[in-house]
C-alpha positions, 0 to 999 in steps of 0.5 A, spaced: 175 752 298 178 758 302 174 763 306 176 768 311 170 767 316 169 762 322 162 760 319 162 753 316 154 752 316 148 757 315 141 756 318 135 757 313 130 760 317 125 757 312 118 760 310 115 760 317 117 758 324 110 755 326 110 748 327 103 747 324 104 752 318 111 748 317 106 741 316 102 745 311 108 748 308 111 741 307 104 738 304 103 744 299 110 744 297 111 737 296 105 737 292 107 743 288 114 740 286 111 733 284 106 737 279 112 741 277 116 735 275 111 731 272 108 737 268 115 739 265 117 732 264 111 730 260 113 736 256 120 734 255 118 727 253 112 729 249 117 734 245 123 729 245 118 723 242 113 726 238 114 727 230 109 733 230 113 738 235 119 739 231 119 746 230 124 751 233 118 753 238 118 746 241 125 746 241 126 752 245 120 749 249 124 743 251 129 747 254 125 751 258 121 745 261 128 742 262 130 749 266 124 749 269 125 742 272 132 744 274 130 751 277 125 748 282 129 742 284 135 747 286 130 750 292 124 746 293 126 739 295 130 743 301 124 747 303 120 741 303 125 737 307 127 743 312 119 744 314 119 737 317 127 737 320 129 740 327 136 742 324 135 746 318 142 747 317 146 748 310 154 747 309 157 753 307 159 749 300 152 747 299 150 754 300 154 757 295 152 751 290 145 753 291 147 760 289 150 758 283 145 753 281 139 757 282 142 763 278 144 758 273 137 755 271 134 762 273 138 765 268 137 759 263 130 760 263 130 768 262 135 767 255 130 761 253 124 766 254 128 771 249 129 765 244 122 763 244 120 771 243 125 771 237 122 765 234 115 768 234 118 775 232 121 771 226 115 767 225 110 772 225 114 778 222 119 774 217 114 768 215 118 767 208 125 767 211 123 763 217 126 756 215 132 759 213 133 764 219 131 759 224 134 753 221 136 747 226 143 749 226 142 756 228 137 754 234 142 749 236 147 755 237 142 760 240 141 754 246 149 753 247 149 761 247 144 761 252 148 756 256 154 760 256 151 766 258 147 763 264 154 760 266 157 767 266 152 770 270 152 765 275 159 765 275 159 772 277 154 771 282 158 766 286 165 770 285 161 775 289 158 770 294 165 767 295 168 774 297 163 775 303 166 774 310 162 771 315 164 772 322 158 772 326 150 771 325 149 765 321 141 765 320 139 766 313 132 769 313 130 765 307 128 758 305 134 758 300 141 761 299 141 767 295 146 773 295 141 778 298 140 774 304 147 773 305 149 780 304 145 781 310 150 777 314 156 779 311 161 782 316 163 788 311 160 794 308 156 790 302 155 797 298 159 795 292 157 788 292 150 790 292 151 794 286 154 789 283 149 784 284 144 789 282 148 791 276 148 783 274 142 780 276 137 786 276 140 789 269 139 782 266 132 782 269 130 789 266 133 789 260 130 782 258 124 784 260 124 790 256 127 786 250 121 782 251 116 787 251 118 791 245 118 784 241 111 783 243 109 790 241 112 789 234 109 782 233 102 785 235 103 791 231 105 787 225 099 782 226 094 787 223 096 785 216 094 778 218 088 774 216 083 774 222 085 766 223 092 768 223 091 773 228 088 769 232 093 763 232 099 768 233 095 772 239 094 765 242 101 763 242 104 770 244 099 771 250 101 764 253 108 767 252 107 773 255 103 771 261 109 766 263 114 772 262 110 777 267 109 772 272 117 770 272 120 777 271 115 781 275 118 778 282 125 777 279 125 785 278 122 786 285 127 782 288 134 784 284 133 791 282 133 795 289 138 797 294 139 791 300 133 792 304 130 785 306 122 786 306 118 781 309 114 779 303 121 777 299 120 770 301 113 770 298 115 773 292 121 768 291 116 762 292 112 765 286 118 765 281 122 759 284 116 754 285 110 758 282 113 759 275 116 752 273 109 749 275 105 754 271 109 754 265 107 747 263 100 748 264 100 755 260 104 752 254 099 746 254 093 748 255 093 754 250 097 750 245 093 745 241 099 742 237 102 740 244 095 737 247 094 733 240 101 730 241 100 728 248 093 725 246 096 721 241 103 719 244 100 718 251 093 716 251 095 710 245 100 708 250 095 707 256 
């Protein structure tokens, strides 16, 4: 690992420097993180074991929950441990690994959300051809493409990060390593690299969000021909998807589609999509979905 700089480790500033607030950060985020893992793990296990949740929608939900658990694990444990430790250092290599992992699982989540919207679109707008279009093989290929796409995206990000020379300040004003805060520390003109970050992360966020919006508009438009019961059911599913999409993409677009300025609010916004979304997804999908709730009751209440 060759990097033309004298910095071998960074100091993560975290969410706050106030010792009292740090204790609060530890308590709050530890609880949130445990809830996130439990919620997503419960969904993953339920879909894996349950006989009734075999449709493509749950196949994708399985991967969304898996990506959520991994995504929050790239940032939350570090934030929780750092809030209690005096020495909040992260080595250069660990930092680069974190950049890669966060972008990999974040991007995976975006692609899976798109697949879920596509699945709903086919189910509602092409119901007669649904089983042929969304066959098991097609779903498997789509998920593999999502993995590959995420890998390409995060490899591009890490390629940019490894090009940055660091020769002086090493305090990252954030609670995890990301390109935006790292660009602030680089001792070079980061204008071009920032353009590349925006065109990579920013464009993925914007294009995906617009695609998802269009798909929901098309779905809503085609629902007018359905029966009242059919409309209600489809709306319930799409609403939960849409809530997740807005919660996730709002903060992402705010962070990744702008010139390299760091706002004080950035860290709170990042908390929202790195820790908030993975926690809310399982809640939104289970509370609004009778099939998942029934499958959980059958499986887990029987066992307990």
